[in-house]
C-alpha positions as CSV (number, residue, x, y, z in Angstrom):
1,X,-17.2,104.7,-3.7
2,X,-16.2,104.5,0.0
3,X,-16.0,101.1,1.6
4,X,-18.0,100.2,4.7
5,X,-16.2,100.8,8.0
6,X,-15.0,97.8,10.0
7,X,-15.7,95.4,7.2
8,X,-12.9,93.5,5.4
9,X,-13.3,92.5,1.7
10,X,-15.6,89.6,1.4
11,X,-17.1,90.0,4.8
12,X,-20.8,90.6,5.6
13,X,-22.1,92.1,8.9
14,X,-25.4,91.4,10.7
15,X,-26.5,94.3,12.8
16,X,-28.9,93.2,15.6
17,X,-30.5,94.7,18.7
18,X,-28.1,93.9,21.5
19,X,-30.7,94.3,24.2
20,X,-33.3,92.1,22.6
21,X,-33.3,88.6,24.0
22,X,-34.9,87.2,20.8
23,X,-32.2,88.9,18.6
24,X,-29.4,87.6,20.8
25,X,-30.9,84.1,20.7
26,X,-31.0,84.3,16.9
27,X,-27.3,85.3,16.7
28,X,-26.4,82.4,19.0
29,X,-28.6,80.1,16.8
30,X,-26.6,81.2,13.7
31,X,-23.3,80.7,15.4
32,X,-24.2,77.2,16.7
33,X,-25.3,76.2,13.2
34,X,-21.9,77.0,11.8
35,X,-22.8,80.2,9.8
36,X,-20.3,81.1,7.2
37,X,-17.2,82.6,8.9
38,X,-17.3,85.6,6.5
39,X,-20.5,86.8,8.4
40,X,-19.7,88.8,11.4
41,X,-22.0,90.6,14.0
42,X,-22.4,93.9,15.7
43,X,-25.1,95.2,18.0
44,X,-26.8,98.4,16.7
45,X,-26.0,100.0,20.0
46,X,-22.2,99.6,19.5
47,X,-20.1,102.3,17.9
48,X,-19.3,99.9,15.1
49,X,-23.0,99.2,14.6
50,X,-23.9,102.8,14.5
51,X,-21.2,103.6,12.0
52,X,-22.4,100.9,9.7
53,X,-26.0,102.1,10.0
54,X,-24.9,105.6,9.0
55,X,-22.9,104.1,6.1
56,X,-26.1,102.3,4.9
57,X,-28.1,105.5,5.2
58,X,-30.1,104.3,8.1
59,X,-30.8,106.1,11.4
60,X,-28.3,105.1,14.1
61,X,-30.7,105.8,17.1
62,X,-33.7,103.7,18.1
63,X,-33.4,101.3,15.2
64,X,-35.7,98.4,15.6
65,X,-34.7,95.9,12.9
66,X,-32.1,93.4,11.7
67,X,-29.7,94.7,9.0
68,X,-27.3,92.8,6.8
69,X,-24.6,94.8,5.1
70,X,-22.6,93.2,2.3
71,X,-20.3,95.6,0.4
72,X,-22.4,98.6,-0.7
73,X,-25.7,96.7,-0.4
74,X,-27.8,96.2,2.6
75,X,-31.1,94.4,3.5
76,X,-33.4,95.0,6.4
77,X,-36.1,93.1,8.2
78,X,-37.2,89.8,6.8
79,X,-35.0,90.1,3.7
80,X,-31.9,90.5,5.9
81,X,-32.8,87.4,8.0
82,X,-33.5,85.3,4.9
83,X,-30.3,86.4,3.1
84,X,-28.4,85.3,6.3
85,X,-30.2,82.0,6.4
86,X,-29.0,81.3,2.9
87,X,-25.4,81.0,4.3
88,X,-26.4,78.2,6.8
89,X,-25.7,74.5,6.1
90,X,-28.5,72.1,5.1
91,X,-31.3,71.9,6.1
92,X,-31.4,75.4,7.7
93,X,-30.3,77.1,4.5
94,X,-33.6,75.9,2.8
95,X,-35.4,78.5,4.9
96,X,-33.8,81.2,2.7
97,X,-36.1,80.2,-0.1
98,X,-38.8,82.2,1.7
99,X,-37.0,85.3,0.5
100,X,-38.8,84.8,-2.8
101,X,-42.1,85.4,-1.1
102,X,-43.5,88.9,-1.8
103,X,-41.7,91.3,0.6
104,X,-44.9,92.7,1.9
105,X,-45.9,89.2,3.3
106,X,-42.5,88.4,4.8
107,X,-42.1,91.9,6.3
108,X,-45.6,91.8,7.7
109,X,-44.8,88.7,9.6
110,X,-41.4,90.1,10.7
111,X,-43.0,93.4,11.8
112,X,-45.6,91.6,13.9
113,X,-42.9,89.8,15.8
114,X,-40.5,92.8,16.0
115,X,-43.2,95.1,17.5
116,X,-43.9,92.6,20.3
117,X,-40.4,91.0,20.8
118,X,-39.6,92.7,24.1
119,X,-43.0,91.8,25.6
120,X,-42.9,88.2,24.3
121,X,-39.2,87.4,24.8
122,X,-37.9,90.0,27.1
123,X,-35.0,92.4,27.0
124,X,-31.7,93.1,28.8
125,X,-31.2,96.3,30.6
126,X,-28.0,97.0,28.7
127,X,-26.4,95.5,25.6
128,X,-25.9,91.8,26.3
129,X,-22.3,90.6,26.4
130,X,-21.4,88.2,23.7
131,X,-20.2,84.7,24.4
132,X,-16.4,84.4,24.2
133,X,-16.8,81.0,22.5
134,X,-16.9,82.7,19.1
135,X,-13.7,84.8,18.8
136,X,-13.5,87.1,15.8
137,X,-17.2,86.8,14.9
138,X,-18.1,90.2,16.5
139,X,-16.7,93.5,15.3
140,X,-15.9,94.8,18.8
141,X,-13.6,91.8,19.7
């Protein structure tokens, strides 16, 4: 079985919308809360992000969700967010317990926010540059 491109053994990658202000804020939130260093990031608009989307069997154009890739497994929408939250220190990691809610409930909430995220939180005209304060955390660095 082929290995995911750009990912080293033991690493996980969060794919996020690089033009979404809410998504960028969430990535910054994770980094400030000392997310496990084995979790790296890539915008879905980046070449690395598109290659990983294709590897996971997802479309690489106009994707509107968060994706977590770990080895040959991937999670999307609310389940991706909640699996990432599990890797945060206390007390934030406790939010990951919500992943045991039925998926239709958590994804319903996620989808309501995702559909309105640009209107509610805004968007950048182009992929937002990443803060240089976190070297090695992004695939394109």
